[in-house]
Residue, then its C-alpha position, 0 to 999 in steps of 0.5 A: m260230888t261232895n256235899h260241902y253244905e255246912r249249917i251254921d247256928a248262931y244261937n245262945e246255947e244256953k239260951v236254947k237248952a233252957i227254951g227246949e226243956h220248957v218245950s218238952a214239959i209243955l209237950q208231955l203235959l199235953g200228951e206226947d212222948c219226947s223220946r219218940e223219933g218224931l219229937l227228939k229234936t223238936p224242943e231244940r227247934v221250938a226253942k231256936s224258932r221262938l229266938f228267931f221270931t223275937q230277935g228284934y230286941l237285940q236290935n235298936p231300931i234308932e242305931i238302924i236308922n242313923s248308920a245309913k241317914f245323909k244331909e237331903e234337901y228333897r222335901q216331899m213325901i218318901l214312901v215305902k210300900d207292901i213291906e211284908l210283915y211277920s210277927t207274934c201276936e202276945h196274947h196267945l204267941l201265934p202268928f199275925y202277918g201282912k204288910a206296912h205301909v211306911a212314908y215320911i216327908p224329910n226335913g234336911y235328912i233321908t235314911g237308906l230306904s233298906k232302913i226302914v224296911r228293917v225298922v219294920d222288922a225290928f219291932a215286929r219280930r218281938l211280942q207284940v200287938q199291931e196297935r203298937l207296933t203300928v206307933q213304934i215304927r212311926n215313933c221311931i222314924q219321927e225320933a230319928l230323923q225329925p222330918l215334917g211327919v210319919a205316917v205308917i199303916i199295916e194290915a194285917a191277918h191275925t191266926c189267934m183270929q183265924l185258927r181259934g176264937v171266932e175263926k175268921q178265916n179272910s179278917v184283915t185289921t188295919t191300923s195307922a199312925f201319923t205325925g206332923a204333915f200327915l196330921s195337919h194336912i188331909k190332902t196330903r194323909e189322902e195322898f198317902i193312902l191312895m198311893t198305899g191302895a189300903k182299905m182304911h173303911 
């Protein structure tokens, strides 16, 4: 049986080459031999992985929402919770990961549910700090849909805290950002937090 598997890479080859050269220099400074078999393709692999982890720079989150924006009179909370999130800490270039909970109350317009997830990914796939990521997601949805309110909670574990420094394996960082009804109405905010199951204390 013939294997017809064909791998397709869509990376900018100039960027891959340039980043790979820097990776090779780092490996050599660490005392490694880049000519040994196990490291021959490591610079290229690292370059492609970094380009993948930061592909959000090439995406416009506002356009993502506007690509599926519909008139709708529904005015109750819409919540997409437990959105898997993977990002890169800009301080150490190490991953942080967790989940995002995003809600909004429409004011004439809704967007496709998958677009909320894509907005989270578009901002997460950049060099980030969790605090800014939380606010960027909130602001994007508020600007694109002009809803009655937006709420975002992110719960994440940071490998820069797990693998180095304080080395605390079970620590979780929670951040939140709200607009509109989620700020002015305590019961609305409490309902959102209850529905997500997030630990805010």
